[in-house]
N, C-alpha and C positions, 0 to 999 in steps of 0.2 A: 291430309291428317290423321290415317291410318298408321302411320309409324311415328307420329306425334304422339297418338291415344296410347302404342303399345309402352312406347316409352315414360310416357308421365301419365297413368291411367287416372288418375286421380290423388287428391289431396293428403290421403294417408300412405296409398303405396306405390313400391318400386314396379319397372317392368317384371324385375326377377319375383317379387313378393305376387302379383297379379298372376304370371304364369307358375308361378308353384302352388298357388291355393288352387288353381283349375285344376294341375295333374293330381294334387292331393284328393278332390272330391272326386274326379273320375275314377282314383284307383279304388279310394275308399266306400263310393256307393255306386258307382257305375255310369254316371252322368254328371256332369257339370252345368252351370248356368250362369251368363254371364249378362251381366243388364247395361245398357247402354245409354246412359241418360243425355236424354235430347236438351239442346239447350234452343234459346227462343226461337230459330229456324228451323226447328227440326231436326238439326243435326247431332251425331253423338257429340259430347265434349267430354264425358268422362267414362270409365269403364269399370264397373264392381263384381267381384264374384259375389253371387248368392249362395249362400250355403244350401246345397242341396238338401240338407233334413230340415230347410224352411220351407221348401216347392213341394205341394200335395195335388192329386190330379183334382180336375173338376169332371163331374160327368154332363152330358146335354148342351145342347146348342152346338154350337161352330167348333168344329175341331181346327186347332191352332197350335204352332208350335211358339207362339207369343206367349212368356208371361206376364199378368196383369199386375203391377207391382202395388197398384191402386186398389186393387178389389180386397174386400174382406171378407173373411168366413165366419 
């Protein structure tokens, strides 16, 4: 499954696009975020790069390295 996700990460990106975008944000911002979209069984079915400038730290609550894409600010 992991190899398939890297080779075909989502409907719009190729593996080159995914790795290029990850490297781009890592070089520009010093950090890169990858969102593994779960399917109905909870297993990753798509990979998307989240632009680093879209992600903001939140204070308080439980410390986690997981970005919650459903929360609103």
